[in-house]
C-alpha positions as CSV (number, residue, x, y, z in Angstrom):
1,X,80.5,88.8,-12.4
2,X,80.9,87.4,-15.9
3,X,77.5,88.6,-16.9
4,X,78.4,92.1,-15.9
5,X,81.7,92.0,-17.7
6,X,80.2,90.7,-20.9
7,X,77.3,93.3,-21.2
8,X,79.4,95.7,-23.3
9,X,80.4,92.9,-25.6
10,X,76.7,92.2,-26.1
11,X,76.1,95.9,-26.6
12,X,78.7,96.3,-29.4
13,X,77.7,93.1,-31.1
14,X,74.1,94.3,-31.3
15,X,75.2,97.7,-32.5
16,X,77.4,96.1,-35.2
17,X,74.4,94.0,-36.3
18,X,72.3,97.2,-36.5
19,X,74.9,99.0,-38.5
20,X,75.8,96.2,-40.9
21,X,72.4,94.6,-41.5
22,X,70.9,97.4,-43.7
23,X,74.0,97.3,-45.9
24,X,73.8,93.5,-46.6
25,X,71.4,94.2,-49.4
26,X,73.8,96.5,-51.2
27,X,75.7,95.3,-54.2
28,X,79.5,95.3,-55.0
29,X,80.7,96.1,-58.5
30,X,84.0,95.9,-60.4
31,X,86.3,98.8,-61.3
32,X,86.1,101.0,-64.3
33,X,85.4,104.6,-65.5
34,X,82.6,106.4,-63.8
35,X,80.3,106.8,-66.8
36,X,80.3,105.6,-70.4
37,X,77.7,105.9,-73.2
38,X,76.9,103.2,-75.6
39,X,74.4,102.4,-78.4
40,X,72.1,99.4,-78.4
41,X,69.9,97.6,-80.8
42,X,67.1,97.7,-78.3
43,X,65.0,100.8,-78.9
44,X,64.6,101.3,-75.2
45,X,68.4,101.9,-75.0
46,X,68.9,104.5,-77.8
47,X,70.7,106.8,-75.3
48,X,72.1,104.3,-72.9
49,X,74.2,105.5,-69.9
50,X,76.4,103.0,-68.2
51,X,77.5,103.9,-64.6
52,X,80.5,102.1,-63.1
53,X,79.6,102.2,-59.3
54,X,83.1,101.2,-58.3
55,X,84.2,104.7,-58.9
56,X,82.6,105.7,-55.6
57,X,83.8,102.7,-53.6
58,X,86.7,103.1,-51.1
59,X,90.0,102.2,-52.7
60,X,91.1,100.5,-49.5
61,X,89.9,96.9,-49.2
62,X,88.5,96.5,-45.7
63,X,88.4,93.0,-44.2
64,X,86.6,91.1,-41.5
65,X,83.7,92.8,-39.8
66,X,84.6,96.2,-41.5
67,X,84.1,94.8,-45.0
68,X,80.8,96.6,-45.3
69,X,82.8,99.7,-46.0
70,X,83.6,98.2,-49.4
71,X,80.0,98.2,-50.4
72,X,78.2,100.4,-52.9
73,X,74.5,101.3,-52.6
74,X,72.1,102.6,-55.3
75,X,69.2,104.8,-54.3
76,X,66.3,106.6,-56.0
77,X,65.3,109.9,-54.4
78,X,62.2,112.0,-54.9
79,X,60.5,114.7,-52.8
80,X,58.9,112.2,-50.4
81,X,61.2,109.1,-50.1
82,X,64.6,107.5,-50.5
83,X,64.5,103.9,-51.9
84,X,67.4,101.5,-51.8
85,X,67.5,99.6,-55.1
86,X,67.8,95.8,-55.2
87,X,70.4,94.7,-57.9
88,X,68.1,91.8,-58.8
89,X,65.3,94.0,-60.0
90,X,64.7,96.6,-62.8
91,X,63.2,100.0,-61.9
92,X,61.3,102.6,-63.8
93,X,62.2,106.2,-63.0
94,X,60.2,109.4,-63.4
95,X,61.2,113.0,-64.2
96,X,61.1,113.8,-60.4
97,X,63.6,111.2,-59.4
98,X,67.3,111.3,-58.6
99,X,69.5,108.3,-59.1
100,X,72.3,108.2,-56.5
101,X,75.2,105.8,-56.3
102,X,77.0,106.0,-52.9
103,X,80.2,104.6,-51.5
104,X,81.8,105.1,-48.1
105,X,82.7,108.8,-48.8
106,X,81.6,109.8,-52.3
107,X,78.6,109.6,-54.6
108,X,77.4,109.9,-58.2
109,X,74.1,111.6,-58.7
110,X,71.9,111.8,-61.8
111,X,69.0,114.3,-62.0
112,X,65.7,113.4,-63.7
113,X,67.0,110.1,-65.2
114,X,63.7,109.3,-67.0
115,X,63.6,105.7,-68.2
116,X,64.6,102.4,-66.9
117,X,67.4,101.2,-64.6
118,X,68.8,97.7,-64.7
119,X,71.8,96.1,-63.0
120,X,73.9,94.1,-65.5
121,X,76.0,91.9,-63.3
122,X,78.0,90.3,-66.1
123,X,79.2,93.8,-67.2
124,X,79.4,95.0,-63.7
125,X,77.4,98.1,-64.6
126,X,74.2,100.0,-63.8
127,X,72.5,100.7,-67.1
128,X,70.1,103.7,-67.4
129,X,68.0,104.1,-70.6
130,X,66.7,107.6,-70.7
131,X,63.9,107.6,-73.3
132,X,63.0,111.3,-73.3
133,X,65.9,113.3,-72.0
134,X,69.6,113.4,-71.5
135,X,71.1,113.2,-68.0
136,X,74.5,114.3,-66.8
137,X,76.1,112.4,-63.9
138,X,77.6,114.5,-61.1
139,X,80.5,113.1,-59.0
140,X,80.6,114.3,-55.4
141,X,83.7,113.4,-53.3
142,X,81.9,114.0,-50.0
143,X,78.4,112.6,-49.6
144,X,77.5,115.4,-47.1
145,X,77.8,117.8,-50.1
146,X,74.9,116.1,-51.9
147,X,72.5,118.6,-50.3
148,X,74.0,121.3,-52.4
149,X,72.7,119.6,-55.5
150,X,69.2,119.3,-54.0
151,X,67.6,119.5,-50.6
152,X,66.0,116.1,-51.3
153,X,69.5,114.5,-51.2
154,X,70.3,115.8,-47.7
155,X,69.4,112.6,-46.0
156,X,71.1,110.2,-48.4
157,X,74.3,109.9,-46.3
158,X,72.6,107.9,-43.5
159,X,69.7,106.6,-45.5
160,X,70.6,103.0,-44.6
161,X,69.9,103.7,-40.9
162,X,66.6,103.7,-39.1
163,X,65.4,107.4,-39.2
164,X,66.0,108.1,-35.5
165,X,69.5,106.7,-35.7
166,X,70.1,108.6,-38.9
167,X,69.1,111.9,-37.2
168,X,71.4,111.1,-34.3
169,X,74.3,110.3,-36.6
170,X,73.8,113.5,-38.5
171,X,73.7,115.4,-35.2
172,X,76.9,113.7,-34.0
173,X,78.6,114.6,-37.3
174,X,77.6,118.2,-37.0
175,X,78.8,118.4,-33.4
176,X,82.1,116.8,-34.4
177,X,82.5,119.4,-37.2
178,X,81.6,122.2,-34.9
179,X,84.2,121.1,-32.3
180,X,86.9,121.1,-35.0
181,X,85.9,124.5,-36.3
182,X,86.5,125.9,-32.8
183,X,89.7,124.0,-32.0
184,X,91.2,123.4,-35.5
185,X,92.8,120.2,-34.5
186,X,91.2,116.8,-35.3
187,X,93.0,114.9,-32.5
188,X,91.9,117.4,-29.8
189,X,88.4,117.3,-31.4
190,X,88.3,113.5,-31.1
191,X,89.4,113.8,-27.4
192,X,86.7,116.2,-26.6
193,X,84.1,114.4,-28.7
194,X,84.8,111.1,-26.9
195,X,84.7,112.9,-23.5
196,X,81.3,114.5,-24.4
197,X,79.9,111.1,-25.4
198,X,81.1,109.5,-22.2
199,X,79.7,112.3,-20.1
200,X,76.4,112.0,-21.9
201,X,76.3,108.2,-21.2
202,X,77.7,108.3,-17.7
203,X,74.3,108.5,-16.0
204,X,73.4,105.2,-17.7
205,X,76.8,103.7,-16.8
206,X,76.2,104.7,-13.2
207,X,72.7,103.4,-13.2
208,X,74.0,100.1,-14.6
209,X,76.6,99.8,-11.8
210,X,73.9,100.5,-9.2
211,X,71.6,97.9,-10.8
212,X,74.4,95.4,-10.9
213,X,75.3,95.9,-7.2
214,X,71.6,95.3,-6.3
215,X,71.6,92.1,-8.5
216,X,74.7,90.9,-6.6
217,X,73.1,91.5,-3.3
218,X,69.9,89.7,-4.3
219,X,71.8,86.8,-5.8
220,X,73.8,86.4,-2.5
221,X,70.5,86.1,-0.7
222,X,68.5,84.0,-3.1
223,X,71.0,81.6,-4.5
224,X,71.4,79.6,-1.2
225,X,67.6,79.5,-0.9
226,X,67.2,78.2,-4.4
227,X,69.9,75.6,-3.9
228,X,68.2,74.4,-0.7
229,X,64.8,74.2,-2.5
230,X,66.3,72.1,-5.4
231,X,67.8,69.7,-2.8
232,X,64.5,69.1,-1.0
233,X,61.9,69.6,-3.8
234,X,61.4,69.0,-7.5
235,X,58.9,69.6,-10.3
236,X,56.0,72.0,-9.8
237,X,56.6,72.2,-6.0
238,X,60.2,73.4,-6.5
239,X,59.0,75.9,-9.1
240,X,56.4,77.3,-6.8
241,X,58.8,77.6,-3.9
242,X,61.4,79.4,-6.1
243,X,58.8,81.8,-7.4
244,X,57.8,82.5,-3.8
245,X,61.4,83.1,-2.8
246,X,61.7,85.7,-5.5
247,X,58.4,87.3,-4.4
248,X,59.6,87.5,-0.8
249,X,62.6,89.6,-1.9
250,X,60.4,91.8,-4.1
251,X,61.9,90.7,-7.5
252,X,61.0,88.6,-10.5
253,X,63.1,85.7,-11.9
254,X,64.3,88.2,-14.5
255,X,65.8,90.6,-12.1
256,X,69.4,89.9,-13.4
257,X,68.4,91.4,-16.8
258,X,68.0,95.0,-15.5
259,X,71.7,96.0,-15.9
260,X,71.7,94.6,-19.4
261,X,68.5,96.5,-20.3
262,X,70.0,99.8,-19.1
263,X,73.2,99.1,-21.0
264,X,71.2,98.5,-24.2
265,X,69.8,102.0,-24.0
266,X,73.2,103.1,-25.1
267,X,72.9,101.4,-28.5
268,X,71.4,104.5,-30.4
269,X,74.3,106.7,-29.3
270,X,76.8,104.0,-30.2
271,X,75.3,103.4,-33.7
272,X,75.1,107.1,-34.3
273,X,78.7,107.9,-33.4
274,X,80.2,104.9,-35.2
275,X,78.4,105.8,-38.4
276,X,79.2,109.5,-38.1
277,X,83.0,108.9,-37.5
278,X,83.3,105.9,-39.8
279,X,82.0,107.8,-42.8
280,X,83.5,111.2,-41.9
281,X,85.4,112.2,-45.0
282,X,87.2,115.2,-43.6
283,X,89.6,113.0,-41.6
284,X,91.0,111.4,-44.8
285,X,94.7,112.1,-44.8
286,X,94.9,113.2,-41.2
287,X,97.9,111.5,-39.5
288,X,98.9,111.1,-35.9
289,X,102.1,109.5,-34.5
290,X,102.5,106.2,-36.4
291,X,99.0,106.5,-37.8
292,X,99.3,107.6,-41.5
293,X,95.6,108.1,-42.1
294,X,92.8,108.1,-39.5
295,X,90.3,107.0,-42.1
296,X,92.0,103.6,-42.4
297,X,93.5,101.0,-40.0
298,X,96.8,102.0,-38.4
299,X,98.8,99.4,-40.3
300,X,102.5,99.0,-39.4
301,X,103.2,95.7,-41.1
302,X,101.6,93.9,-44.1
303,X,101.4,90.2,-43.9
304,X,101.9,87.9,-46.9
305,X,98.5,86.4,-46.4
306,X,95.2,87.4,-44.8
307,X,94.0,86.2,-41.4
308,X,90.2,85.6,-41.0
309,X,88.4,88.5,-39.3
310,X,91.7,90.4,-39.0
311,X,92.9,90.9,-42.5
312,X,96.5,91.1,-43.8
313,X,97.8,94.0,-41.7
314,X,99.3,94.3,-38.2
315,X,97.9,97.3,-36.2
316,X,98.7,98.7,-32.8
317,X,95.6,100.6,-31.9
318,X,93.4,97.5,-31.4
319,X,96.0,96.2,-28.9
320,X,95.8,99.4,-26.8
321,X,92.0,99.3,-27.0
322,X,91.9,95.7,-25.8
323,X,94.1,96.7,-22.9
324,X,91.9,99.6,-22.0
325,X,88.8,97.4,-22.2
326,X,90.4,94.8,-19.9
327,X,91.4,97.5,-17.4
328,X,87.9,98.9,-17.4
329,X,86.4,95.4,-16.8
330,X,89.0,94.8,-14.1
331,X,88.3,98.0,-12.1
332,X,84.6,97.7,-12.7
333,X,84.7,94.3,-11.1
334,X,86.2,95.4,-7.8
335,X,89.8,94.7,-9.1
336,X,89.1,91.1,-9.8
337,X,90.2,89.3,-13.0
338,X,87.4,87.2,-14.4
339,X,86.9,85.1,-17.4
340,X,84.3,87.6,-18.6
341,X,86.8,90.4,-18.6
342,X,89.2,88.4,-20.7
343,X,86.5,87.3,-23.1
344,X,85.2,90.8,-23.4
345,X,88.7,92.2,-24.1
346,X,89.4,89.6,-26.8
347,X,85.9,90.1,-28.3
348,X,86.4,93.9,-28.6
349,X,89.8,93.3,-30.1
350,X,88.4,91.0,-32.8
351,X,85.4,93.2,-33.5
352,X,87.4,96.5,-33.8
353,X,90.6,95.2,-35.4
354,X,89.9,95.8,-39.1
355,X,88.0,99.1,-38.5
356,X,89.4,102.6,-39.3
357,X,91.8,104.1,-36.8
358,X,89.5,106.9,-35.9
359,X,86.9,104.4,-34.6
360,X,89.4,102.3,-32.7
361,X,90.9,105.5,-31.2
362,X,87.5,106.8,-30.3
363,X,86.5,103.6,-28.4
364,X,89.9,103.5,-26.7
365,X,89.4,107.1,-25.5
366,X,85.9,106.3,-24.3
367,X,87.2,103.5,-22.2
368,X,90.0,105.7,-20.8
369,X,87.5,108.4,-19.9
370,X,85.4,105.7,-18.2
371,X,88.4,104.6,-16.2
372,X,89.1,108.2,-15.2
373,X,85.4,108.6,-14.1
374,X,85.7,105.4,-12.0
375,X,88.8,106.7,-10.3
376,X,87.2,110.1,-9.5
377,X,84.1,108.4,-8.1
378,X,86.2,106.0,-6.0
379,X,88.5,108.7,-4.7
380,X,86.0,111.4,-4.0
381,X,82.4,110.1,-4.0
382,X,82.9,106.7,-2.4
383,X,85.3,108.1,0.2
384,X,82.8,110.8,1.0
385,X,80.0,108.3,1.4
386,X,82.2,106.1,3.7
387,X,83.1,109.2,5.8
388,X,79.4,110.2,6.2
389,X,78.4,106.6,7.1
390,X,81.1,106.3,9.8
């Protein structure tokens, strides 16, 4: 069924929206030195500190739906809260605050920046005017190390996520690190991490399949009845008969949504793993086969111009991921090619194409594990059920 084939496309689209929406309020700045000091005629800026936020932004220019990796965010942190600053506003800081500028991997932190902060868009700078104390910016190449400066900064890495999602992302990152500490191989770690996630989600996948089978059975019974009612009745009479037909089968008119609702339960895990892997700095510089760096797309050719949503590079991993997605939809739909399977494969291809290689490889592996689980279930469990029924 097309609805069943498309549910994962809906899932990933919603997950992308959840990941990207909090970042839309962040500001992008130009290049320059990390910090410079300047004098000012304004008495409020006697010891002015200018911070060039672009120093923490990723040097690779992501395109398409992955462009949010290019963004830089500015936060104030105290003992009780983390606040994302709006570049359109000015802010007053106290001696208990930290000012933190974060990019995809790195950050600049200033302790006790007493004074006022303003965003000077024309100069592409964040200007801090400490009126009672000097402050020394600290550059951190890995945001996860911010906690070493202060326990209050421990949560800054996933501060843009809703707190339960942030906790899950942090847990996923710690689990990923623990696996690599044991196996000392990032590729093997990614294999086992994807297998763990698929095993964790398989009960939901199985429940979705069972719910979809029940939906198909009910539709086979009720669709002819509804068609007959529409031929013989109209208006309120037809509506009442259709409602009665659903009641006779013990379902509501919304029974087809149950598989989708079960599928949507996977969104927190999807958001957590994507944020954990997408901003995992330790995989920078890790190569595999033709992939020069897992932290960036697996580019093999650079085009003379950019293609909307895809960028200016040709990558192979998204092609393999699209094939794996199509095969998963094909085997999940009783080995039938449907328009939904094709749409879903193309949709995932477009969604994932500009993302870092580690994320595309992860989702490809998740689909491969799902295919393997389907094969095991078909060969062993389904055959055992058929034998017992006969």
